[in-house]
Structure formats: structure tokens, C-alpha cells
LOGU-554579 format. One record per residue: residue in three letters; x, y, z of N, C-alpha, C in turn. Coordinates in steps of 0.02 Angstrom, whole numbers, plus 50000, padded with zeros to 5 digits. Each point is the difference from the previous one (the first is absolute). Example, Ala and Ser with C-alpha at 12.3 -4.5 7.8 and 13.67 -1.06 7.14 Angstrom:
# LOGU-554579
ALA506604971650390499555005950000500455006050000/SER499825005349964500425005950003499615005550037/
***
This chain:
# LOGU-554579
MET566775253658833500844995849971500064993449997/SER499594996850028500014993649999499794996449918/PHE499395003349984499825000149934500544999549935/LEU500535005350007500395002049945500684993450017/LYS500024998650060500394995250017499894991349988/GLU499365000050001499544992749978500145000649911/PHE499765005349982500035001249934500734998549955/TRP500495003350028500635000049972500174992550014/GLU499874997850052500194991750018499534995949939/PHE499465002349980499744995049956500245001049935/LEU500155006549990500555001149924500474997349993/ILE500384999650051500724996150019499804991049982/VAL499564998150034500034992850009499574997549921/ARG499555004249985499664996549941500375002149926/LYS500755004549996500185002049963499685004349953/LYS499615004350023499615005349960500405005349998/TYR500515001549980500485005349988499635005549945/TRP499754997449967499785004149939499505005750022/LEU499684998750082499475002850013500265006050036/ILE500715000350005500285006050051499835006549942/PRO500294998349938499985007449968499245003750003/ILE499564994049994499425002949985499705004850070/ILE500194995050055499595004550065500395005450008/LEU500845001749992500225006750008499605003749955/VAL499944999749927499815002149965499245005750020/LEU499594995350027499325001350029500285003550055/ALA500374998250043499885003550062500385008149989/LEU500355001049938500325006349989499475004449989/PHE499534996949947499555004149958499265000850067/GLY499964995250027499675001250070499945006750042/GLY500784998750021500345006950040499965005749981/LEU500195000049916500025007949948499265000650011/ILE499504996449995499255001049998499815004850053/VAL500394996250072499695002750058500405006850036/LEU500595001249967500365004650024499675007349943/SER499854996549951499975006149952499155002350012/GLN499464995750034499325003550000500115006950029/GLY499615004849981499955006750019500485005049964/THR500504998949978500525004949965499945000749949/ALA500455005149979499945000349926500304996049938/VAL500254994850032500304996549957499374994449979/ALA499664998250034499434995749977499735000749930/PRO499905005249974499715000449933500634997249960/PHE500694999350000500534997949966499984990450021/ILE499704997350055500074992450017499274999249968/TYR499815003049991499194996149965500164997949946/THR500275005549963500194999249918500434993549986/LEU500414995750058500384995849992499404993349993/PHE499525000950020499524994049994499365001149957/
***
């Protein structure tokens, strides 16, 4: 958790607000891939990429 806090402070101090949407989208795609491995949804997700 300290990494996330430090990263958040970096974004605020350096005014890198444009990175927040990119990080959120990457986290959502990563979570989707991890949660769907080994399920029937996997073939449909692989067609997205």
C-alpha cells in the first residue's frame, strides 16, 4: 500500500493527472484477464486483443 500512496503523491505533485485514466484502464483489463482465466469467458476476451 505504501507504493500506491507514494505513486499517488507523485501524480499530484508532478501534476500528471493524465496518467490516472491510463492506469485505471490497464488495471481493469489486467483484473479482467486474471479473473477470467480458466472460464468459459476466456475465448471471448482473447478476441478483444
